[in-house]
N, C-alpha and C positions, 0 to 999 in steps of 0.2 A: 477337629470334631464337621458335622455338624448342623448348623440350627438352626429350625424350622421358627420361622417368622411371622404365625397368621396376623392376615390386619394387615403386610406388610406394600401393601401398592397406595395402604392409607396416609393420610398428612402423615401423623406422628411416624408412620409407620417405616414408609420410603422413609425419612431420617436415622433410625434404628437402623434400617439396614445398609446404607451408606457407611455409617459411622462402624461398624461391622463390620461389613466389608472391607470401608475403605486401612481396617488395621490389621485386614489377614485373615477375616471369620471367613470359613463358605456357610450360605445361607441357600433356602430357597424357601419360597414364599406361597404363600396359601393365602387365596384372598376371592370373595366376590365377587366384586366390584361393585358394590352397591356403590359405596361412594369411593371407590378404591381407580387409580388413574394410571394403565400400563405402565407409562410414558417416564413416568415417576422410576422406574427400576431400575439401575444400573447394567449396562447390555451385562449378559453372561450371567443371570440372575437366574437361573430355572422359578418359574409363573406354574400352580397349577392353581387352578378358577377354579372355586371348589366351598361347599362352608362346612366348621367344624361341624354342624349336626350329621354329616354324613361319615360314619366310621368308617364305612368298604373304603373308600377316598384314602383317609388317612392314616385304616392298614397301608395299602397301597405304597400309598408317599412318605408313609417313616420306614416302609422298608426298602422301599424304590431307593431312597436319596438315604439312607445309613445313618435318619439323624440321633445323634447321637445328647439333643436339649431342643426344650422348646423357647419358645418368649410369648408369650401369648397374649396380642395386642385385640384381640377379632372383635369387636361389640356396638350395639348401638348405644350410643352418648347424650342424646338431649332429653334434659334435663324431663325442658315439657312437655313432651314425647311419651315417656316412662311414664306420667299421670295420667295420661288421655290412655294408656294402652302397657299396664302392667303387663300380660299374662305376654307378651310379644317379647317384651324385657325377662323376664324371667325365663322364657323359654329359649329368646337367643345367648341371654346373657349364664347365667346360668344350667340351665340344659346341656347348653353349646361347651364348655366348662368340664360338663360330664361327662358326654362322650366323649370329648378328649382324652382325660385324665386315665379315659378308662383304654384309649386306645396308648395313652405312653405306654399305662401298666404295664397292659398286650405284648409291649416293643423291648420291656425292659427299659426303656428312657429316664437315669437319674436324675434330673438338673431340668427345671420347670421353674420359669420369670413371667409373673403371672401384672398386667398390666392394673392397679387399679386406678381410685382415682381420694381427694378431699372432699368425694360428698362426704365419704364414709362417716369423715364426725358431724357436718350434718349443721347446726349453729352455735359453736365454740361461742363459751365463756373465757377468754382466752389471751392473753396478751399475744405470742406464742404458739401457737399449736403442736404440740411432741407427740410424736409416738403412741405415750401413756395416755393422752387426753382420750375420753367419751370417744365411744360411736355411736352418733342417734342421727342414721341418717332421715331425710327429709322429706324424699326422692323414692318412688320404683328402682330410680336408678343408682340412684345412692347403695339401698337394702340389696340392688340385686352386684354389689360389690364389695360389700362386705361379705352375704354370702358365699362371693368367691373366693376370698381368702380365707376364709371358713374351710373354704375344701378342700383350696388347694394344700390350707399348712394339714389336713388332713391324713389327706391322698398319699406327702411327704411321709409324716408318722407311721402311719402304715405299712409304706411302701421302701421307706429307705433310700426317695425322691430329695435331691439339695434344694428345699425353694428359694423364692424373693418372691415376695410382693412390691410392689411399687406405689403411691399414696401422690400421684402428679398433684402438683398445683395450677394456677391457671394459664396453659401454657398458649403461645404468640410466639410469630417470628417466621424466620424462613432462612434456610444458609442456604438455597437462591430462590430466586425468584419463580422459577417450575413448580421447586417444591410443596410453593405457601399455602396454605386451608384455602376451600372454595365452599366450606362454607359459609353463611351468614348466621352464625348459631352464640359469636362469643363476642364480646364488648367493641371486641378494636374492627373485625372486619363492619359491624354496625356502626357501628361510628363511620369507615369510609363507606360506606356505602351510604345514608342518608350525605354528608358532604358530593358525593360524586354526582346527585339525583339532589343538588342545591338544598337539601334539605336543612334543619337543625338536627343535628345529635340528641340522644335521649337521653339528661340524668336520675334515675327515679331514685327522689327520693334528697332533701339535705340539710335537715334536722335530723343522722344521725350521731348520737355519742362520740364522735370525731374528730379531729383539728378542724377540717370546713363542712362538717356537715355531710358529709357525701362516704358510699362505703369505701371503706380500704380495703383489698385481696393483694396478695403473694404472685405477681408475674416471672415467668418461666422461659428461657427460651426455651423453641423444639431442640434445637443441636445440643443445647445443656440435655437437657431432656434423651437425648442420644445417647452423647456419650456418656448417663449415667447406667440408662440399660445395657453400650459393652464394660461398663467396672462392673456391675453387679453380674451379667453372664460371668467374664472373667473367674470373680468370685465364685461360682459357681463350681465350675473346673476345676484351678487351684487350691481351691482349699475347701475341694466335700460340701457337706452339709454341715450351712451355717447357724444351723437354730433358729427354724425359721425367720426369718430376717424379712421386716418391718422397715421403711424408711421413705421417711416425704421428701419430695423431690420438689425443694421453693428454694429461695433469695435468701431467707432468713427478712426481707423485708419490705415494707405497704406501702403500694400506693395507689391516694384515692382516686374516684373516679374524673374527682372534677383535675386534679392532675392531670390523672390519660389522655382526659377531652382539648386543655390546654396543649399537651406537648403532639396530641394527633394534628393539630391545627393546625402545628405549629411548622411543624418535618411535611404536613402536605401543603399546605401553604392557603389551604379553605378556612379562610380564617373570618367569612360571612356565610350560613346564618351563626351565629353564636352558639353554643349548646344550651337547649331549654332547658329547665325544671319541672316533670310531673311529679305524680306521689308516688309514693313507696311501694316496690314489689311485693307481696306479700311472699314471707322465707327468705329475702336479703339479709341473712347476718349482719350488721356491725364493723364486726375487725375481721382475717381470715388470713391470717398468716402463717405462713410456715415457722416451724424452728428446723432451721436444716445443718444439729448437731449432731445427730447421730450417726446419718450418712457422713460426712465427714470423717467421723472418727471409724465409724466398719468399715470406710470405703476409699474412704481420703477422696472423694471426690466436692470437688463444691464446685458453681453455676460460674458463668466468664463474663459473661452479658448483660445489660443494663436495657433497660426497659426506655429507650432511643432507642438500644441497639434493636429491639424488640420490633417496635413503631413502624421504623426506617424500612426492616426488612421486610416487612410485612407488604408496608401500600409500597415499593420493587413488585411486588410478587402481584398484589388487587390492579398493579398498574398494566400488567404484562398481560392478565387474566385481563382486564379488559378491550384492551387494545385487538387481540384476540375477537373475540367476541361482536368488536366493531366491522372487520374487515370481513367474519360469515355469519350475518347477523339472523340467517339464518337457525342460526344454534339456540338462541335464548340467550335470554337475560339472567 
């Protein structure tokens, strides 16, 4: 069978593409390249440039490549931007998903895997966040992911489509340096950027009810996340409809921002200037750590990489990027 992977040239998408092709799966990628990079794709993987909002392109792609399953990763994903531009996020993330599902139903495709997010939980008051923890998203981004889950499940029930929704926690690291995240929107690349500029990384608040007073998060290596996609996709293929499977993708282990800052300093060798504490950011929960029990039970999947491997691999990718930009000064920073 052939899987269509939307957003397959992006940071997470490229890892999913490589995991699936390495396992012998046939894939075709749909990506508008707004943040994707064509060089991330393995040789021989077809790339269709476009958006899930283009129904005609979707119909043609599904037919020409004889697609029999879809992994949908393409989405807007910046929380702050979603607050400023909610209409954009609902159009891209919810309406785009609607158009894609309409094309999937018309083509008779019976397998659909949706990229969701821990942002659906908002500020959970729980030691470990389970799939039964109430979903109370705090941003339009989180709202679009929760609405997307509802839409995927409803379409699956109505049209006999085997579906799975994967709720990612904090994704980091890289399987190879050239596949590293090129954005500076998450805490690890934000620390890297500050240190390479000779600036102090910022820690937002140290008065939280946690062991060291800083926020605690669950970090998942992107290679582990890609493996989870492969396992979930094969579950849809081999066992049919899994009953609207929805699972967390995390490690079940929390790391504080202070611990992460210290580890980044150690790995990079940039111990000065030391991280600087500033005021809390509005809406930051004290602790968000996944329970990974359900995915282990349902899919036999557990994370294999630790946070040090995430930081080390991300740093290798960051250094590769900086080196390339130094050699090509006209391309910006």
